[in-house]
N, C-alpha and C positions, 0 to 999 in steps of 0.2 A: 318443313315443319321444325320448330325449335322446341327444345326441352331444357328446363333449368336443372341445375345440379340437385336441388331438393326433390324435384319430380323423379329424377332418375334414381336417387337414393331411396326414395319411398318405394319405388317399383322393385328395387333389388334388396330391400331391407338392409340398407347400408347406412353409414354415418358420414355426414359431410364435415370436412375440415377445410375451412376457407369460406369463400364467397358462395353462399347457397343459391344466390339468384343468378349467377352467371349462366348463360345459355349456350347450347351447342346445336348444330344442325347436321353434323357429319362425324365420321370416325376417321382415325388416322393411326399410323404406327408411331410409337413414342419417339423414335429418332427423326421422324418426319412431321411431327406435330405442328399444326398451324392454329392460330386463333379461331375459335368457333367450332373446334373439333374435340372429341372425346377419345382418349387412348387408355392403355392399361399397362401395368407392370406386373408380370408374373414370373419372369426369369431373372434371377439375381444378376446375371451377366449384363443386363440392361439397366441396372440401378442408376448408373452415372447419368443416363439420359434424362432422368426425372428432374435433375437440376438444370437441364438445358432446354427441355422441350418447350415449345410455344403453344402446345395444346392447352385448351382452357380447363379441361377436367381430366383427371387421371384416376382410373380404378386401381386400388392397391389392396394388399392383404390387410386385414384388420389389425395385425400386429406390427405393421410397418411404421417406423419412426424415422423421419428424415434426419440426416446428419448435418445438412446445410439448408438454407432457406429454399423453399419451393414456391415458384410463382403461380403454378396452377392450383386450382381447387382439387382437393383429394376426396374421393369417396371410398371409405374403408368397407370391405366386404369379406366374406369368408373365403371366396375363391374368385379372384379377378378374372381368370380365363373362362370359367364357367359362366360368370356374369356377362362377360363380353359376348359369349355364344348366344345368350338370351337376347341381348340387344341386337346382334347381327340378324337373328331370326326375325325379330320384329321389323327391322329395316327391310329385310327381304320380303316379308309378307306384304309390307306396304308397297314395295316396288312391283310385286307380281299380282297385286289385288286386281282381279278382272271379273266382270260380270257381263251377262248379256249374250246375245247371239248375233254374230256378224254374217254378212252376205258377201258372196254366195257360199252355200254349203249344201251337202246332201245328207238327209236323214231318212232312213227307211220308214215307211208308214207304220211298221210294227213296233217302232221305238217310241217310248215316252220320255221326253226330256224333262229333268227336274227344273223347278222354278229358279234355283240358284246356280244353274250351270253357266260356265263360260264356254262358248263354242266359237272358235276362230274361223276366219274366212278360209274357204277351200278345204274344210274338213269333210271327211266322209265317214258316216256311221251306217254300218250294214244292218241286215235284218236281225231282229230279236235280240239286239244288244241291250243289256241291262246296265243302267248307270245309277250310281249312288249319289249321295248328297255332296254338295260343294266340290264338284269335279271341274277341273279346268282342262279344256282340250284346245290347244293352240293351233294356229293355222297349219294347213297341209298335213294334218294327222289323219291316218287311215285306221279305222277300227272295223275289223271284219265281222262276218256273221257270227252270232251266238257268243260273242265276247261278253265277259262280266267285268265291270269296273266298280270297285268298292267305293266307300266314302272317302272324300278328301284326296282323290287321285289327281295328280298333275301330269299331263302328257305334253311335253314341250314340242316346238315345231318339228315336223317331219318324222315323228314317231310312227312306226307301222306295227300294228298288232293283228296277226293273222287270226283266222276263224277259230272259235271255241276256246281261246285262251282265257285265263282267269287272273285278274289283277286285284290284289287284296286292298284293304283299307290303308290310307296314308302312304301310298306308294308314289314315288317320283321317278319318271322316266325322262331323261334329258334328250336333247335333239339328236335325231338320227338313230335312236334305238330301234332294233327290230326284234320283236317277240314272236316266236312261232314259225320262223322260216323252216323249210324242210331240213331234217337231219341229213348228214352226209352218208347216205345208204345206197350202195351200188353193189350188185352181185356180178363177179366175173363170169363170162360165158366162154364156151368152148372155142368160139371164133375169135377170141381175144377182145371182144367188146364188153361193155358193162351195162347190165340191165338195172334200171332204177327200182329201188324198193320203196313202195309207197309209205309215207310217214303219216300215220292216221291218229297219232296221239295229240297231246297239246302241251302247253306250258302253264304252270301254276306259280304265281308269285304270291307268297303269303304277306301278311301285314307288315308295314314299316320297312319295305325294301326300297332302296334307292339305286338307280342304275345310271352310270355315266354315259356321256355322248358316244354314239356310234358303237355301242356294245351290242352283240347279237346273242340271242338265246334260242337254240333250235328246238322245235317241237319233237316229242318222243316218237319213236317208231310205233310203239304201242304204249299205252299208259300215259305218264306225264313226266316231263322234265320239271323238277321242283326246286324252287329257290325259297328256302324257309324264312321265317319272320326275322326281321332285323338285319338281313344281309345287306352289305354295301359293296357295290361293284364299281370300279373305276371306268374310265373311258377305254374304248378299243379292246374289249375282252371278248373272247369267243367261248361260249358255253355250248357244248355239243348235246346231241339227243340223249335223253334218258339220264342225264347227269342229275345228281342231287347235291345241293349245297346246304350244309347245316346252318342252324340259326345263329345270327350275330357274327358270322364270318365276314371278313373283309378281304378283298382281292384287288391288287393294284393293276395298273394299266398294262395292256398287251399280253396278259396271261391267256393261256389256252387250256381248257379242260376237255379232254377227249371223251368220247361216248361211253356212257354207263359208269363213269367214275363217280365215287361217293366221297364228298368232302365233308369232314366233321364240323361240329359247331365251335364257335368262339375261336376260330383259327385266323391266322394272318398269313397271307400269301403275297409275296413281293412281285414286282413288275417283271414281265417277260418270263414268268415261270411256265413250264410245260408239264402237264400231267397226263400220263398215259391212260388209255381206256381200260375200263373193267377193273380198276384197282380201288382200294379204300384208304382214304387218309383219315387219321384219327382226330379226336377232339383236341382243341387247344394247341394245335401245332403251329410252329413258325417256320416259314420257308423263305430263304434269302432270294434276292432278285436273280433272275436268269438261271435258276436251278431247273434241272430236269428230273422228274420223278417217274421211274419206270415200275416201281414196286409198292406194295402196301407200306403204310407208315403208321407207327404206333401212336397212341395218345401222348400228348405233351412233348413230342419230339421237336427239336430245333435243328433244322437241316439246311444245307446249301450245297451247291456244286452240281456237276453232272458226271456220272449219276449222283443224285443228292445223297450226302452222308451227314452224320452228326457234325455240327458246326465246328467243334474243337478238332475233329479229325480233318475237316476241310482246311482249317487254319494251318495244321501241320503240313498238309499236302502243298499248300501255297509256299511255305518256307522251303520245302524240299525242291519244288520247281525252280525257285529263285536260285538255289544252289546248284542246279544241274550243270551249268557250264564249268564250275570249279570241280564238281565231282567227276565230270567227263575227262577233264585234264588229268585229274589224279589217277583215274582208272587207266588212262593211256600211259602215264608215266610208270605206274605199277606194272603194266603189261610189258613195257620195255625192260624193266628191271628183271622181271621173271624170265624173259627171253635171254637176257644177258647172263643170268645165273645158270640157265640151262646150258648155254654155250661153254661156260666155265667148267661145269660138271662133266661135259663131254670130253673136254681137253685134259682132264685129270687122269 
Protein backbone atom coordinates (compact mmCIF):
# COMPACT_ATOMS: atom_id res chain seq x y z
CA UNK A 1 0.00 0.00 0.00
CA UNK A 2 1.29 3.44 -0.96
CA UNK A 3 0.83 6.76 0.82
CA UNK A 4 1.61 10.26 -0.42
CA UNK A 5 3.61 12.81 1.52
CA UNK A 6 0.46 14.89 1.95
CA UNK A 7 -1.50 11.95 3.37
CA UNK A 8 1.29 11.22 5.86
CA UNK A 9 1.62 14.88 6.80
CA UNK A 10 -2.12 15.14 7.41
CA UNK A 11 -1.99 12.09 9.68
CA UNK A 12 0.98 13.46 11.64
CA UNK A 13 -0.23 17.08 11.62
CA UNK A 14 2.95 18.06 9.81
CA UNK A 15 3.99 20.44 7.03
CA UNK A 16 5.16 19.25 3.61
CA UNK A 17 8.22 20.89 2.08
CA UNK A 18 8.69 19.66 -1.47
CA UNK A 19 6.63 17.34 -3.64
CA UNK A 20 3.44 16.61 -1.69
CA UNK A 21 2.33 13.93 -4.16
CA UNK A 22 5.43 11.72 -3.90
CA UNK A 23 4.47 8.24 -2.63
CA UNK A 24 6.17 5.71 -0.37
CA UNK A 25 5.41 2.08 0.46
CA UNK A 26 8.12 1.26 3.01
CA UNK A 27 10.43 2.67 5.69
CA UNK A 28 14.22 2.88 5.76
CA UNK A 29 17.18 4.21 7.76
CA UNK A 30 18.35 7.59 6.53
CA UNK A 31 21.82 6.28 5.62
CA UNK A 32 20.26 3.37 3.67
CA UNK A 33 17.34 5.20 2.11
CA UNK A 34 16.01 4.08 -1.26
CA UNK A 35 13.38 5.58 -3.58
CA UNK A 36 9.84 4.82 -2.43
CA UNK A 37 10.74 4.77 1.28
CA UNK A 38 10.22 7.15 4.21
CA UNK A 39 12.95 7.86 6.76
CA UNK A 40 13.54 10.32 9.59
CA UNK A 41 16.15 12.66 11.06
CA UNK A 42 16.11 12.97 14.85
CA UNK A 43 19.79 12.74 15.86
CA UNK A 44 21.99 15.69 14.78
CA UNK A 45 24.87 13.25 14.18
CA UNK A 46 22.99 11.99 11.12
CA UNK A 47 22.24 15.41 9.60
CA UNK A 48 24.80 14.98 6.81
CA UNK A 49 22.87 11.96 5.51
CA UNK A 50 19.86 14.10 4.63
CA UNK A 51 21.83 15.58 1.75
CA UNK A 52 22.78 12.11 0.47
CA UNK A 53 19.78 9.91 1.19
CA UNK A 54 17.79 8.42 -1.68
CA UNK A 55 14.65 8.11 0.45
CA UNK A 56 11.64 9.87 -1.02
CA UNK A 57 10.37 11.41 2.23
CA UNK A 58 12.21 12.45 5.40
CA UNK A 59 10.55 13.35 8.71
CA UNK A 60 12.39 16.30 10.28
CA UNK A 61 11.87 18.62 13.23
CA UNK A 62 9.70 21.63 12.43
CA UNK A 63 12.65 23.97 13.05
CA UNK A 64 15.02 22.15 10.68
CA UNK A 65 16.40 24.33 7.89
CA UNK A 66 18.67 22.64 5.33
CA UNK A 67 22.06 24.20 4.64
CA UNK A 68 22.31 22.53 1.23
CA UNK A 69 19.75 21.35 -1.36
CA UNK A 70 17.76 18.28 -0.31
CA UNK A 71 16.41 15.94 -2.97
CA UNK A 72 13.82 14.29 -0.70
CA UNK A 73 10.47 15.73 0.28
CA UNK A 74 10.49 16.88 3.90
CA UNK A 75 7.66 16.58 6.41
CA UNK A 76 8.20 18.93 9.34
CA UNK A 77 6.77 17.69 12.65
CA UNK A 78 7.12 18.43 16.37
CA UNK A 79 8.98 15.17 17.13
CA UNK A 80 10.29 13.07 14.21
CA UNK A 81 11.09 10.04 16.38
CA UNK A 82 7.67 9.97 18.02
CA UNK A 83 6.00 10.35 14.62
CA UNK A 84 8.08 7.49 13.23
CA UNK A 85 6.88 5.35 16.16
CA UNK A 86 3.28 6.11 15.17
CA UNK A 87 3.95 5.06 11.59
CA UNK A 88 5.78 1.90 12.66
CA UNK A 89 2.83 0.93 14.84
CA UNK A 90 0.47 1.41 11.89
CA UNK A 91 2.66 -0.78 9.68
CA UNK A 92 2.88 -3.44 12.38
CA UNK A 93 -0.88 -3.44 12.87
CA UNK A 94 -1.35 -3.94 9.14
CA UNK A 95 1.18 -6.80 9.07
CA UNK A 96 -0.35 -8.57 12.07
CA UNK A 97 -4.00 -7.94 11.25
CA UNK A 98 -5.67 -11.34 11.49
CA UNK A 99 -9.24 -12.50 11.95
CA UNK A 100 -11.07 -15.77 11.92
CA UNK A 101 -10.62 -19.26 13.28
CA UNK A 102 -8.20 -21.73 11.76
CA UNK A 103 -8.42 -25.52 11.88
CA UNK A 104 -7.54 -27.68 13.69
CA UNK A 105 -7.90 -26.28 17.21
CA UNK A 106 -9.40 -27.23 20.57
CA UNK A 107 -11.80 -24.98 22.48
CA UNK A 108 -13.56 -26.28 25.59
CA UNK A 109 -17.36 -26.28 25.47
CA UNK A 110 -17.53 -23.87 28.41
CA UNK A 111 -15.75 -21.15 26.41
CA UNK A 112 -17.46 -18.53 24.27
CA UNK A 113 -15.28 -17.15 21.50
CA UNK A 114 -15.81 -13.47 20.61
CA UNK A 115 -16.84 -12.72 17.04
CA UNK A 116 -13.68 -10.70 16.37
CA UNK A 117 -11.15 -13.26 17.63
CA UNK A 118 -8.23 -14.63 15.68
CA UNK A 119 -7.55 -18.23 16.68
CA UNK A 120 -4.61 -19.91 14.97
CA UNK A 121 -4.23 -23.56 14.06
CA UNK A 122 -3.34 -26.04 16.83
CA UNK A 123 -4.29 -23.60 19.60
CA UNK A 124 -5.72 -25.06 22.82
CA UNK A 125 -8.26 -23.18 24.97
CA UNK A 126 -9.12 -24.85 28.29
CA UNK A 127 -12.24 -24.85 30.40
CA UNK A 128 -13.91 -21.62 31.58
CA UNK A 129 -11.42 -19.34 29.83
CA UNK A 130 -12.70 -15.78 29.46
CA UNK A 131 -11.64 -13.94 26.33
CA UNK A 132 -12.03 -10.20 25.69
CA UNK A 133 -12.50 -8.25 22.47
CA UNK A 134 -10.04 -8.17 19.59
CA UNK A 135 -7.85 -10.96 20.96
CA UNK A 136 -5.28 -12.63 18.69
CA UNK A 137 -4.19 -16.17 19.60
CA UNK A 138 -1.55 -17.44 17.18
CA UNK A 139 -0.85 -21.09 16.30
CA UNK A 140 0.30 -23.54 18.98
CA UNK A 141 -0.73 -21.34 21.91
CA UNK A 142 -1.86 -23.11 25.09
CA UNK A 143 -4.36 -21.36 27.39
CA UNK A 144 -5.13 -23.37 30.52
CA UNK A 145 -8.33 -23.65 32.54
CA UNK A 146 -9.81 -20.53 34.16
CA UNK A 147 -7.44 -18.11 32.45
CA UNK A 148 -8.68 -14.56 31.83
CA UNK A 149 -7.59 -12.70 28.67
CA UNK A 150 -8.48 -8.99 28.50
CA UNK A 151 -9.28 -6.89 25.45
CA UNK A 152 -6.70 -6.44 22.67
CA UNK A 153 -4.43 -9.21 23.94
CA UNK A 154 -1.97 -10.74 21.46
CA UNK A 155 -0.45 -14.17 22.13
CA UNK A 156 2.21 -14.99 19.55
CA UNK A 157 3.06 -18.57 18.49
CA UNK A 158 3.97 -21.01 21.22
CA UNK A 159 2.87 -18.94 24.21
CA UNK A 160 1.85 -21.10 27.19
CA UNK A 161 -0.43 -19.74 29.92
CA UNK A 162 -1.05 -22.09 32.82
CA UNK A 163 -4.34 -22.32 34.67
CA UNK A 164 -5.94 -19.44 36.59
CA UNK A 165 -3.60 -16.72 35.35
CA UNK A 166 -4.90 -13.26 34.41
CA UNK A 167 -3.74 -11.26 31.39
CA UNK A 168 -4.89 -7.62 31.35
CA UNK A 169 -5.99 -5.40 28.48
CA UNK A 170 -3.59 -4.50 25.65
CA UNK A 171 -0.95 -7.06 26.65
CA UNK A 172 1.43 -8.60 24.11
CA UNK A 173 3.23 -11.89 24.78
CA UNK A 174 5.84 -12.87 22.22
CA UNK A 175 6.73 -16.35 21.03
CA UNK A 176 7.68 -18.90 23.66
CA UNK A 177 6.58 -16.92 26.70
CA UNK A 178 5.50 -19.11 29.63
CA UNK A 179 3.15 -17.62 32.21
CA UNK A 180 2.36 -19.52 35.40
CA UNK A 181 4.88 -22.33 35.44
CA UNK A 182 5.60 -23.63 38.94
CA UNK A 183 7.76 -21.52 41.20
CA UNK A 184 11.07 -23.06 42.26
CA UNK A 185 9.90 -24.40 45.59
CA UNK A 186 11.51 -27.48 47.14
CA UNK A 187 11.97 -28.35 50.84
CA UNK A 188 15.15 -30.22 51.90
CA UNK A 189 14.47 -33.51 53.66
CA UNK A 190 16.42 -35.41 56.32
CA UNK A 191 17.41 -38.05 53.76
CA UNK A 192 19.07 -35.44 51.55
CA UNK A 193 16.29 -35.34 48.99
CA UNK A 194 13.95 -32.45 48.17
CA UNK A 195 10.17 -32.47 48.49
CA UNK A 196 8.24 -30.33 46.05
CA UNK A 197 6.16 -27.51 47.53
CA UNK A 198 2.90 -27.13 45.64
CA UNK A 199 2.56 -23.78 43.89
CA UNK A 200 -1.14 -22.93 44.15
CA UNK A 201 -1.10 -19.20 43.33
CA UNK A 202 -1.21 -17.55 39.91
CA UNK A 203 0.29 -14.79 37.76
CA UNK A 204 -1.42 -11.45 37.13
CA UNK A 205 -0.37 -9.18 34.28
CA UNK A 206 -2.01 -5.78 34.50
CA UNK A 207 -2.86 -3.65 31.45
CA UNK A 208 -0.36 -2.62 28.74
CA UNK A 209 2.33 -5.16 29.61
CA UNK A 210 4.62 -6.47 26.86
CA UNK A 211 6.79 -9.56 27.35
CA UNK A 212 9.63 -10.61 25.04
CA UNK A 213 10.23 -14.01 23.52
CA UNK A 214 11.02 -16.97 25.80
CA UNK A 215 10.60 -15.01 29.02
CA UNK A 216 9.12 -16.99 31.91
CA UNK A 217 7.04 -15.77 34.85
CA UNK A 218 6.42 -18.30 37.61
CA UNK A 219 3.15 -18.63 39.49
CA UNK A 220 3.08 -17.73 43.17
CA UNK A 221 3.35 -20.31 45.89
CA UNK A 222 0.29 -18.59 47.37
CA UNK A 223 -1.30 -15.36 46.19
CA UNK A 224 -0.04 -13.84 42.94
CA UNK A 225 3.10 -13.00 41.06
CA UNK A 226 2.19 -9.51 39.81
CA UNK A 227 3.47 -7.54 36.83
CA UNK A 228 1.92 -4.09 37.13
CA UNK A 229 0.63 -1.92 34.31
CA UNK A 230 2.94 -0.67 31.61
CA UNK A 231 5.86 -3.00 32.40
CA UNK A 232 8.06 -4.00 29.45
CA UNK A 233 10.14 -7.17 29.73
CA UNK A 234 12.79 -8.16 27.18
CA UNK A 235 13.54 -11.65 25.89
CA UNK A 236 14.89 -14.48 28.06
CA UNK A 237 14.02 -13.07 31.48
CA UNK A 238 13.18 -15.19 34.53
CA UNK A 239 10.66 -13.80 37.02
CA UNK A 240 10.32 -16.11 40.02
CA UNK A 241 7.35 -16.89 42.26
CA UNK A 242 5.68 -14.10 44.24
CA UNK A 243 7.75 -11.37 42.60
CA UNK A 244 6.12 -7.97 42.13
CA UNK A 245 7.30 -5.62 39.38
CA UNK A 246 6.14 -2.00 39.71
CA UNK A 247 4.34 -0.13 36.97
CA UNK A 248 6.20 1.16 33.91
CA UNK A 249 9.45 -0.58 34.82
CA UNK A 250 11.61 -1.95 31.99
CA UNK A 251 13.94 -4.95 32.30
CA UNK A 252 16.47 -6.00 29.64
CA UNK A 253 17.32 -9.49 28.43
CA UNK A 254 18.65 -12.34 30.58
CA UNK A 255 17.86 -10.68 33.88
CA UNK A 256 16.73 -12.89 36.75
CA UNK A 257 14.51 -11.82 39.64
CA UNK A 258 14.48 -14.29 42.54
CA UNK A 259 11.43 -15.26 44.59
CA UNK A 260 9.43 -12.65 46.53
CA UNK A 261 11.60 -9.73 45.40
CA UNK A 262 9.76 -6.43 44.96
CA UNK A 263 10.86 -4.19 42.09
CA UNK A 264 9.74 -0.56 42.20
CA UNK A 265 7.97 1.48 39.54
CA UNK A 266 9.48 3.48 36.66
CA UNK A 267 12.80 1.65 37.05
CA UNK A 268 15.33 0.54 34.43
CA UNK A 269 17.19 -2.74 34.88
CA UNK A 270 19.95 -3.72 32.46
CA UNK A 271 20.69 -7.05 30.84
CA UNK A 272 21.93 -10.04 32.87
CA UNK A 273 21.16 -8.37 36.19
CA UNK A 274 20.57 -10.76 39.09
CA UNK A 275 18.25 -9.77 41.94
CA UNK A 276 18.28 -11.77 45.19
CA UNK A 277 15.06 -13.02 46.72
CA UNK A 278 13.01 -11.28 49.42
CA UNK A 279 14.53 -7.83 48.85
CA UNK A 280 12.95 -4.55 47.80
CA UNK A 281 14.19 -2.33 44.98
CA UNK A 282 12.99 1.27 45.14
CA UNK A 283 11.19 3.36 42.55
CA UNK A 284 12.97 5.05 39.62
CA UNK A 285 16.22 3.14 40.08
CA UNK A 286 18.71 2.43 37.30
CA UNK A 287 20.78 -0.76 37.35
CA UNK A 288 23.75 -1.33 35.05
CA UNK A 289 24.09 -4.53 33.03
CA UNK A 290 25.45 -7.67 34.76
CA UNK A 291 24.97 -6.20 38.22
CA UNK A 292 24.22 -8.40 41.21
CA UNK A 293 21.84 -7.01 43.82
CA UNK A 294 21.90 -8.83 47.18
CA UNK A 295 20.33 -6.11 49.36
CA UNK A 296 17.54 -3.53 49.42
CA UNK A 297 17.95 -0.50 47.12
CA UNK A 298 16.63 2.99 47.88
CA UNK A 299 14.50 5.09 45.54
CA UNK A 300 16.27 6.91 42.68
CA UNK A 301 19.53 4.96 43.11
CA UNK A 302 21.86 4.47 40.14
CA UNK A 303 23.90 1.32 40.76
CA UNK A 304 26.11 -1.23 39.03
CA UNK A 305 28.66 -3.92 39.75
CA UNK A 306 28.71 -7.00 41.97
CA UNK A 307 27.68 -6.49 44.61
CA UNK A 308 25.94 -3.48 43.11
CA UNK A 309 27.11 -0.11 44.47
CA UNK A 310 26.47 3.52 43.45
CA UNK A 311 27.66 4.04 39.88
CA UNK A 312 30.34 6.63 40.79
CA UNK A 313 31.80 4.30 43.38
CA UNK A 314 31.82 1.48 40.82
CA UNK A 315 33.67 3.73 38.36
CA UNK A 316 36.34 4.41 40.98
CA UNK A 317 36.63 0.67 41.65
CA UNK A 318 37.23 0.01 37.96
CA UNK A 319 40.03 2.59 37.93
CA UNK A 320 41.63 0.98 40.99
CA UNK A 321 41.38 -2.50 39.46
CA UNK A 322 43.14 -1.30 36.30
CA UNK A 323 45.95 0.08 38.48
CA UNK A 324 46.36 -3.12 40.53
CA UNK A 325 49.42 -4.44 38.62
CA UNK A 326 51.28 -1.13 39.13
CA UNK A 327 50.18 -0.95 42.76
CA UNK A 328 51.32 -4.53 43.33
CA UNK A 329 54.78 -3.77 41.93
CA UNK A 330 54.99 -0.64 44.07
CA UNK A 331 54.04 -2.56 47.21
CA UNK A 332 56.67 -5.23 46.47
CA UNK A 333 59.33 -2.56 45.91
CA UNK A 334 58.37 -0.81 49.14
CA UNK A 335 58.50 -4.14 51.01
CA UNK A 336 62.05 -4.72 49.72
CA UNK A 337 63.08 -1.22 50.80
CA UNK A 338 61.58 -1.79 54.27
CA UNK A 339 63.51 -5.06 54.62
CA UNK A 340 66.68 -3.33 53.46
CA UNK A 341 66.19 -0.57 56.03
CA UNK A 342 65.63 -3.16 58.75
CA UNK A 343 68.93 -4.85 57.86
CA UNK A 344 70.74 -1.54 57.93
CA UNK A 345 69.31 -0.74 61.36
CA UNK A 346 70.41 -4.16 62.71
CA UNK A 347 73.96 -3.58 61.54
CA UNK A 348 74.28 -0.23 63.29
